[in-house]
N, C-alpha and C positions, 0 to 999 in steps of 0.2 A: 605668354602661356601659350602651348602647341595650340595648334590650331584643329589638330587632328582627334585631340585629347578633348577637347571644347564639344566638337561635334560627335565623337561616340557618350559622351558625355549627357546631351541633348536627346541624341538616339535611346540611349539606356533612361532616360528619363522619360520617354515619348510611352517607349514600350513598359517602363511600369504604370505608367498612367492609366494606357492601353487595359493592361491585365486587371487593375483595378477596375476599371470601367464593365471590362466583362464580366469579372469575378462579382461587381456588384448587380450586374443585372440579373446574372445568375441566381444568384442566393436572395436577391431583393424579396422582402415580405410585405406591401404595402396593405395599410388598411385604408378604404375606402368610406366614406361616409358623405350622404346626399342628405340636404335639408331644405324646406321651404323656406325663402329670406322675403324679403320686403314685398308686399302684394298692395296693389291698388286697383283701380279699374283701367290702367291702361298698363301696368306694367307685373309682370310676375318674376321673380328672382327666385333661383336656386344655387344655392352654396353648395359648391362640392371640396371635400376636406380630403387631402389623401397624405399619412402619417408614413414616412419610409422608415426601415430599421438602419439604413446607413444612407447619407449622402452620396449622389449620382456622381459629383465632381463632372458634370456636364454643363457648360453655359448654355441655356436656352434661351428663347425669346418666344411670343406670341405678337403677330404684328394684327391679323383680322382671322376671327374663327366666327362662322356662322354657318346656320342652319336653315335650308329653304325645303318648304312644302309647295310643293308643284308650283316652281316656280317663286313664291311669296318669299321674302326672307321674316321669318318669324321667332328666331331668337340670334342673340349675337354673345361672345364674351366682355364684361364691363371691366373684370379686375383677374390679371393672371399673376399670381405671388407666389415666385418660383427662387430660388438660387441654388448655383451648384454645389455650394456646401451646408444648403440645406434640409431637414430631414422632413419638412411639413410642405405640401404645396396647396394652394386654396387659390378655388378657381368660382367666379360670379358668373353666373348666365341669368339674361335678361330676355323674356320672352315679351314679345307686343300682343298683347290680349287681342288687338283688334284685328292685326295683321292673320290672329292664329284664325279667326271667325273667318277672315276672307279666304284663307285658305280653305279651312271645312266646308262652308260654300264650294268651291272651285272642284275640292274634292267629290261633293256630293252631284258636281252638274257632271263629272266625269265617271259616273257611274259607281262609284264609291271604291275606284282604284286610284292610285298614284304612287307619289316616290319624295322621297327624304333624300336629300344631298347635304350631306354635313363636310364642309369648306373649313380646311386648316391650314393656313399663313403664316412662317415663322422664321426663325434664324438658328443655325447650331453655331456654336463658337462665335457667333457675331457675323458672318459672312457667309457659312453655307446653308442655300434657300431650303425650306420647307415648305413644299406647295404638291398636297393633298384631298383629291375628292372620296368621299364614298357614300355611295349612293345605296338604297333599302326601299325595297317595294313594298306598300301597305294596299290593304284591300278587306278590310273588316267594313259586315254591314251591319251599319247604325239602325237602320228604321228598323230593323227585326225585332229590336226592344221596345219598340211601340204597340205592342198589343197589350189590348186591355179587354179582359171580359169580366161580365156581372150577370147574375143567376135574376131571376125572374122573381117579382115584388108584388103582392097584393094591397093595390093602392086603393080598394074602396069600388071604384065607379068600371075597374079594369083590372089587369094586370100589366106591369109592363113587360116589355119586350125583353127576351132573354138575350143579352151580347155575347153573343156566341164569340167570334173572333172579331179582330181588327189588324189589317193591314195597311200599308200606307207604302204610297207612292214619291218621289220626288219630283217636283215640277217646276223647279225653279226659282227666280226671285222676280220680285214685283217692287220696285223702289228697293227701299231698305226692308221689306219682307222676305224671307224665307218662303215658299208655298211647298205644302205638301197634302196630298189628298188620302184623307183614310178612308177607310173601305169599313163600313160595319157592318157585318153579317148578325142579320136580327133573326128569331123567333119568335113569333107571335102565338102565346099560347091560350091565347083567347078565340070563343066560339062565333068570332065575327071580325069582319078585317078590319086593320088598322092602319088609315091615312097618316101619313107621315108629312107634315108639309114644310117642318121646320126644325133645325138644331141648333142648339146653343151650347159650344165645345168651349172651353176656356182652360188654360194650363198656367199654372204657378209653380215656381220654384222657387223656396224659401218665402211666401207670400209676393213674391216677385210675377207679375202679371208678364209672361211671356207669346203667350199665343193666345190668337181665338179663332172658332173657327162657324162656318155657316154650310148648311146643305146645299148641294149644287142640283138635285134635281128632287120633288117630291114624289114620294114611293107610298103605295100601298100595302102593306103585310095581309098576306090571305089568311083566312082563318087556319088556324092552327099550322103555318106554314111560315117558310124563309125567305128572306129579302137583303138584298146590301141597300143600305143607304152610304152614298159618297158626300163625304163632310170637306169643303177645299178648308184647311189650317192656315193660318197666317203666323209665324213665327218673327217677331220684332230681332234683327240681328243687332240693332243699336244697343240692347239690353242686355247680349250675353256676356259682353266683358264685366259687365258689373255680376251676372249671376253666377260668373266663372270663379271671378274673385272673393263671393262672399263663399260658393262653397269649398275655396280653400283655407281662409280664415275660420270656416267652421271645424279644421279637421279633417276636410274631403266628406263632409256628411251634408245634407242637402234636403230639406221635406218636398217632394213633388205632390202636388196636387190637380187633380184634372176632374172638372166637373162637365158632364152632360146632358142636355137635356132635351128631350121630344116636344113638339108643337102637335100634338095628335086631335082628331077629329070621333068623339064616340056618340051617337047617337043623335048627332049633329050638332054636337055641343064642343066647341076647343078648350083643350087642356094640356096645359104646360106640365109635364112628367119628368122627373127624374129619374134618368134611364142609369147612369152610374155617376159615384162621386167615387174616386181613389186618390187617397191619402198615404201616401210611403215615404218611408225614409232611404235615401240613398247615399249609401256608402264606397266610396274607389279606395283602392291603396295605391296612388299611382306612384307615392314617394316609396313606399314600400318595394312596386316592380322596379325602379330604377336603380334603388339599394340591390337588388337581386341580381339585376342585369351589370352593375359594375363588379358585383363580388363574382360574378362567372366571367367577366373578363380579365381578373388578376389569377384566376385558379389556373 
């Protein structure tokens, strides 16, 4: 065989292949769908499936793909099912629930600012290395959602204070607990001062107790006046992975209940007064947002 013809044939095959790859990339119309996979207290899986209208004919492999949040590895690819001649690509991502909680604590310690780094390690054609890092900044004020309010009620001997506003500050960690300080701005509608010597503050998610609070310093609310009661609330970080798993298993729906009681003194008699009981259903759409993001990426 004439070696020039052989070489020309190889080049022609390469050119045709490159032409097909370029055509496939330019005309590809993928559909991508993400869904929750296996979930337990330790791990949350996300399954992503992409269907291509034509195979790419590009051999590729993934050796290591991970997601770091403020330097803590929170997710990695467990399975990457792809073939050069296949039209379906399947990706299984595993989230380490406990690392996710640790990263969230670090995020709070960092003033609710941080960064996410996506690492991609792999090869094209079995030899060409892929080594990419994509960094995204995150700055979301989580504490602003902890605002609780309640109207005054007549309980016979006195009226309960109205809870005008709740603001929250992050105070770090103590052992296995995250510490937040709730500032309860109260209005006393009674014609006499209302000494507050204690506060009972308990938070439940899906009937799982995640935190409790106690008063930082006793306060006397002036007659028909305002005052602020500071409550130190401890959130059990060990239980949060279980709470997260239950939330996902329930279809991203959780029942959140917060109970707040005051220890007050009226006419030299001590009473336990219910300030507020908040019972709400919280629903998120994390998977919906992820699918929207994936669809925007392929547009």
